BAMARTOR-73348 format. One record per residue (C-alpha): x, y, z; residue in three letters. Coordinates in steps of 0.02 Angstrom, whole numbers, plus 50000, padded with zeros to 5 digits. Layout:
<pts>
XYZALA;...
</pts>
This chain:
<pts>
492164971845637UNK;494094973545617UNK;494114988645719UNK;493034981445855UNK;494004965945867UNK;495574976245880UNK;494904987546022UNK;494414971246105UNK;496164964346094UNK;496924980746158UNK;495774980946308UNK;496204963146351UNK;498184966246337UNK;497994980346460UNK;497064970146575UNK;498384956646575UNK;499784970646599UNK;498914978646755UNK;498624960146827UNK;500504957646808UNK;500964974446891UNK;499854971647040UNK;500734954447060UNK;502394962347074UNK;501924976647206UNK;502334966347367UNK;504214963447332UNK;505714974347391UNK;507544973047402UNK;507414968547586UNK;506384953447538UNK;504874961447644UNK;503144957647569UNK;501684970147604UNK;499894964347622UNK;498784971847484UNK;497454974847617UNK;498864985247709UNK;498465003647694UNK;499745017447624UNK;499935023147798UNK;500415006947878UNK;501585002547742UNK;502515020147783UNK;502635015847954UNK;503464999147936UNK;505254998948014UNK;506844999147900UNK;508124986447929UNK;509514991848039UNK;511244987547991UNK;512134979448130UNK;513934985148180UNK;515234972748128UNK;516804981548174UNK;517484982748362UNK;518604995848407UNK;519444990748586UNK;520385005248679UNK;521765000748783UNK;523235009448884UNK;524785001648792UNK;525444994148636UNK;525974975348618UNK;527704971448638UNK;527654957148504UNK;526274946748402UNK;527314930048424UNK;526554924448593UNK;528004913348643UNK;529114928048648UNK;528284937448789UNK;527264937148951UNK;526474954248946UNK;524584956948946UNK;524454969148800UNK;525254956048684UNK;524074942748726UNK;522504952948715UNK;522864952348528UNK;523604935848501UNK;522304925548578UNK;521194931348434UNK;522504925348304UNK;523164909548377UNK;522404895648454UNK;523074882748584UNK;522894863448595UNK;521664866548751UNK;520664883048785UNK;519934888148955UNK;518024888848991UNK;517084904948946UNK;517274915849108UNK;518384902449197UNK;520014892149197UNK;519334874849178UNK;520154867349017UNK;519164862948875UNK;519364856048695UNK;520304868948581UNK;521314862648430UNK;521354845848517UNK;519524839548519UNK;519964824848642UNK;521464819048753UNK;521884804548866UNK;523154803949012UNK;524114787249061UNK;524014780949242UNK;525744786149279UNK;525374804349220UNK;526854804849098UNK;525944802248930UNK;524724812748860UNK;523874808448685UNK;522854822948600UNK;521684819948452UNK;521624835248342UNK;520184845048256UNK;519884839748073UNK;519954851847927UNK;520814866048022UNK;521954877347914UNK;523104891747958UNK;522804909347895UNK;524094906647756UNK;523074891847681UNK;524244877547750UNK;523524862647857UNK;523474861848037UNK;524064844648092UNK;525084835048211UNK;526704838848114UNK;526324857148151UNK;526014854148343UNK;527774845648345UNK;528594859548248UNK;528094872248370UNK;528514862648528UNK;530334858348463UNK;530484876448422UNK;530074881448593UNK;530884866448692UNK;532554867948597UNK;532754886848650UNK;532264893248485UNK;531274906348559UNK;531554918248694UNK;531784912048870UNK;530124915548934UNK;528784909148941UNK;529104891148898UNK;530644890748997UNK;529694895849158UNK;528014885449129UNK;529034869549075UNK;530584869749198UNK;531834874949060UNK;532294868548895UNK;532574851048828UNK;534124844148903UNK;533974855149073UNK;533844844749233UNK;532084851449271UNK;531304851349094UNK;529604843349104UNK;529354837248919UNK;530324823748859UNK;529594820948683UNK;528174827048566UNK;527794815748422UNK;526504814048289UNK;525714796648291UNK;524764800548138UNK;524084816048050UNK;522834820148184UNK;523634812048350UNK;524964820048445UNK;525834812348600UNK;526734819248737UNK;527984810148841UNK;528504819249009UNK;530154817349109UNK;529044820049271UNK;527284821749304UNK;526664840349314UNK;524964842349389UNK;524614860349302UNK;525164852049139UNK;523414853549037UNK;523164871249117UNK;524854875949059UNK;524544870648873UNK;523044881148862UNK;523934897148906UNK;524074911648776UNK;525914909848748UNK;525624891748681UNK;524654896448529UNK;525124885448370UNK;525854895548231UNK;526024891448048UNK;527734881648021UNK;527864889147845UNK;527674906647920UNK;528964902448062UNK;530164897047914UNK;529674912447814UNK;529664926347941UNK;530914919548082UNK;531044933048214UNK;529944944348094UNK;528434932848153UNK;528374945448299UNK;527584957748171UNK;526744943348056UNK;525774932248155UNK;524974917848064UNK;523764905948172UNK;522094896948142UNK;521084908148258UNK;519534916848215UNK;520404933648162UNK;521814936448042UNK;523144949648061UNK;523034965147942UNK;524124978148000UNK;525204986248151UNK;525405004348176UNK;526645004448329UNK;525855014348480UNK;524285018048382UNK;523355002048307UNK;523324983848269UNK;522004978348149UNK;521204961248119UNK;520024954948009UNK;518704940548012UNK;519564922847968UNK;518154918047824UNK;518844899447841UNK;518764897948025UNK;518374880148073UNK;517024884148200UNK;515454886348086UNK;514464903748109UNK;516054911448189UNK;516684925248209UNK;515234936548221UNK;516354952648187UNK;517114957548031UNK;518534966948100UNK;519444972048260UNK;520494987948289UNK;521614988448454UNK;521765006748488UNK;523075013848605UNK;522485029048708UNK;523695029748855UNK;522695039648980UNK;521165032349064UNK;520115049049059UNK;520555051648870UNK;519965033348830UNK;518395035348932UNK;518015051148832UNK;518485043348672UNK;517075029448716UNK;515705042848768UNK;516135052448600UNK;515875035348496UNK;517715033248435UNK;517915017248516UNK;516705003048574UNK;517444995348716UNK;518925000148839UNK;519914993548989UNK;520975002449119UNK;519545012349204UNK;519845024249345UNK;518735017949489UNK;518385036649516UNK;517445037949360UNK;516195022649406UNK;514845033849458UNK;514895044449292UNK;514925028649190UNK;513425021149286UNK;512355036249260UNK;512745037249061UNK;511335026348985UNK;512355022848825UNK;513565013548918UNK;513764997849014UNK;515064990649147UNK;515794973349136UNK;516864966449285UNK;518304954249267UNK;518534940249393UNK;519794944549520UNK;521274935149473UNK;522774946549508UNK;524004955549615UNK;524854973249618UNK;526534972949708UNK;528094983149758UNK;529604972449717UNK;531314973249771UNK;532874967849668UNK;533614958149823UNK;535374956749741UNK;535494976449756UNK;536054986349919UNK;535174989050030UNK;533814978649974UNK;534874962549990UNK;534434965450176UNK;532804957450237UNK;532654969750380UNK;532634984050247UNK;531264975850152UNK;530264972250291UNK;530494990550373UNK;529724996750191UNK;528294984350214UNK;527814991050376UNK;527855009450303UNK;526505006550174UNK;524735009350212UNK;523894997350107UNK;522054999850159UNK;522225018450128UNK;522985015949964UNK;521535004249911UNK;520145015249971UNK;520955031249882UNK;521255023549711UNK;520285007249683UNK;518395013449717UNK;517934999149822UNK;518464986549670UNK;519964979049762UNK;520594973249929UNK;522314974450026UNK;523494960049970UNK;524544950050092UNK;524994934949993UNK;525654933849811UNK;524094925149741UNK;522304929249759UNK;521244922949900UNK;519944913049788UNK;521364901749736UNK;521664884549802UNK;523154884049920UNK;522924900949977UNK;523664903950159UNK;522434915050259UNK;523354910350410UNK;524784923150377UNK;524794940450463UNK;525154954450359UNK;526454967750396UNK;525374980150485UNK;525584998450442UNK;526725004650585UNK;527955018050554UNK;528815016250716UNK;529104998050695UNK;529865002450507UNK;531005014850600UNK;531625001950713UNK;532004989750573UNK;532895002150474UNK;533995006150621UNK;534354987550666UNK;534774986150488UNK;536085000950500UNK;534975013650409UNK;534465024250553UNK;534675040550445UNK;533815033050298UNK;534525032350114UNK;534125037749941UNK;533295026349818UNK;532375025349652UNK;530565020449638UNK;529865013649475UNK;528115014349420UNK;527145010549267UNK;526645025649162UNK;525125017149092UNK;523545009749192UNK;523534991949217UNK;521984981049278UNK;522914977549451UNK;523494996049449UNK;522315008249368UNK;523225024049440UNK;524925017749467UNK;525905035149466UNK;524755041649597UNK;524985026449710UNK;526865028949682UNK;526695045849759UNK;525845040249911UNK;527225026649943UNK;528515039449910UNK;527735050950052UNK;527655036450171UNK;529485032650130UNK;529895050050175UNK;529075047650356UNK;530465034450390UNK;531895045350315UNK;532005035950156UNK;532095047949992UNK;531285039849839UNK;531415047549665UNK;530005042149553UNK;530515035349386UNK;529525026949240UNK;529595023049057UNK;528605017248912UNK;527675000648953UNK;528834989248840UNK;530484997048884UNK;529894995949074UNK;529654978049068UNK;531364974948974UNK;532204984849121UNK;531284973149243UNK;531774957249158UNK;533494963849151UNK;533524966749343UNK;533924985849320UNK;532694995349444UNK;533084992549620UNK;531304995049677UNK;529824994149555UNK;527914992949554UNK;527154981349437UNK;525854966149448UNK;525184950349369UNK;523574943849295UNK;523544924949310UNK;523694913749156UNK;522824897649214UNK;522034897449383UNK;523424888349469UNK;524334893049613UNK;525914887349520UNK;525624901349393UNK;525944913649538UNK;527244906349646UNK;528354896449527UNK;528024908949386UNK;528414924849487UNK;529574919249626UNK;530534903849587UNK;532304904249546UNK;532064896949380UNK;531014912249340UNK;532514923649359UNK;532744933449195UNK;530954932049149UNK;529484934749274UNK;530544935149425UNK;531004953049420UNK;531554952349613UNK;532974940349564UNK;532474931049725UNK;533164913849750UNK;532784901149872UNK;533174883849865UNK;531984878449999UNK;530594887349906UNK;531144878649746UNK;531084861249817UNK;529254864349882UNK;528684871149727UNK;529374857449624UNK;528594845349730UNK;526914853449720UNK;527074852149538UNK;527454834649524UNK;526074828949657UNK;524414824249579UNK;523564826549752UNK;522764843849755UNK;522494843049942UNK;524354839749963UNK;524814853349829UNK;523754865249938UNK;524694861250098UNK;526404863449999UNK;525884880549929UNK;525364887150106UNK;527164882350159UNK;527874891550008UNK;526914907050054UNK;527584906950233UNK;529404907450165UNK;528934920950044UNK;528064931150175UNK;529554929050291UNK;530844932950154UNK;529814947050069UNK;530524949649896UNK;529134960449870UNK;527634969649956UNK;525974963149895UNK;524794977549878UNK;523044974149808UNK;522044961349717UNK;520764969549604UNK;519034967349525UNK;519444976149361UNK;518044985949259UNK;517874985449081UNK;516634998448997UNK;515804996548838UNK;514265003348731UNK;512544998348776UNK;512234986948609UNK;513684974948658UNK;513094956748694UNK;513924939948705UNK;515434946748786UNK;516144937848952UNK;517674946049013UNK;518994931649055UNK;520064930849218UNK;521634929049121UNK;521404946749049UNK;521404941048871UNK;519714941248794UNK;519344930248637UNK;518074940148528UNK;517394924048433UNK;515644926548487UNK;515544944948527UNK;514214954948443UNK;513294970648433UNK;511494970648445UNK;
</pts>
């Protein structure tokens, strides 16, 4: 009896153990359950979860000059800093309308002299300190008191505190989350200016700690935190785990990789070494379109490429010489040869889609005989020798600058001018331009805020000499018109003033507008939630790989 009872108990134990094992059969490390009725063949065919890419490698033509955005105006810096720093207001996705940023609400007084901003709650800088009204005041006091480089604050807000044309009278903290700006005079594009990349709010603690070294140690509130910078190679950012926008960013890291040549950058993309690139040769468009692993994004046309003259240097202080050179440049042929249908010839300093554009202006037609007549009238019938400076790296507005320089060099030879082409690395090149060293140069501009002021005043007003006015051009008449346009709140009246301004610029011709482009960006096919921004600075908060 005992043996029989023991046998029954043993069988019962085995039955219970078998039942328990069957109950566990459906679990897996991925959390996926399999139906008991599913055949073994069907189970084997079930897809394995694919790991989504979380690191973006962005290929670009040049390195950043600084990671303290208030100290520079060059686009390679802003491509990085817009992902580290945030501004009080930001631009809309794919446009330049202002939206809430670090400030969630704002109101403007009837006389347009007082702006009150209510700040986002619970925002912290990457160093763990609080973002608040005092931090905003600290940054603006730093800028307006001239404790940063002359540009861009000086240019966008009419100088420093105490200067005659300075826009901002005072910035004060009303309470922890309220900031009040009082202006000396109305400024129509004030809100758009505040949203510009240079005015990203930095940690006051970091400013105190690093001083000028903030250029290499950026600390903001943005979706990504600074990790490292290997000059002329890579800048690495990582996800900000405490970012105030819940669920963002989607990426874990971004690496900005410098590959100077367009073709080499494209080869790196095809080989899978990078994921996204700018500075595309228009001639490569067909090859890219035929590659099923790639996709093309286009950036809205918001730029100008131009040939500039330093009007303080002989013989370019003579308007007739400048006009002669304008007649010697065949813009249409340049656009057809080097822009692959992605550009149009330019006749004004700002793009045609912008409010206030003067389409009534007639461009300097390509006419070598006319050019020679003007040179003779100016006293240079036998021509002269000059240096022609050109960028050595591709830009959105000038993807093949050296080739364009060679065409211009050849055209100038037709009217007796011998031009020696010169270039330099990107950052030293910009330094030379700001210092007024080159006599004739090729460069361009990508608009910051969608307002005509950002082209005409920022690039050609006398206030901008030493910053973005590389021509060192000064016109009191132009200055008065541009300040009036800044001050007037009536957009129609502003547009008429800007049309007048373009007529003065066209006659004085401190530089020859060459082209307005629709730049291409190329990336892998699995990229999603990426909308290139017209300012040329893309924020990768929502960027993902499928």
